[in-house]
C-alpha positions, 0 to 999 in steps of 0.5 A, spaced: 376 146 510 376 145 518 384 143 518 386 150 514 381 154 520 385 150 525 391 151 522 390 159 521 388 160 529 394 157 531 398 161 528 394 168 530 394 166 537 402 165 535 403 172 532 398 175 537 403 173 543 409 174 539 406 181 539 405 182 546 411 180 548 414 185 544 410 190 547 412 188 554 419 188 552 419 196 550 416 197 557 422 194 560 426 197 556 424 204 557 424 202 565 431 201 564 432 208 560 433 205 554 429 206 547 423 202 547 422 203 540 428 200 538 427 194 543 420 194 541 423 193 533 428 188 536 423 184 540 419 182 533 425 178 531 428 176 537 422 175 541 424 171 548 432 172 547 430 180 546 427 179 553 433 175 557 438 180 554 433 186 557 433 183 564 440 182 564 443 188 562 444 194 567 440 200 568 442 206 564 444 212 568 440 219 566 447 223 568 453 221 571 453 227 576 
C-alpha cells in the first residue's frame, strides 16, 4: 500500500507542474499577442517544447499601420 501512495503522489506532482507550465505558456502567448487558449491546449500536449517555441517566436504586431 505504501508503494502505491508514493507512486500516486509522484504522478500528482508531475500533473500539477505540467498544468502550471501550461498556464504560464498561455500568459506568455498573450503577451506576444497570440491566443492564450490555443497555446494553453498546445502546452498540455507539448509542455516544455511549447515554451521553447513561444520564447523564440516573434511578437505579433497588432496593426500594420
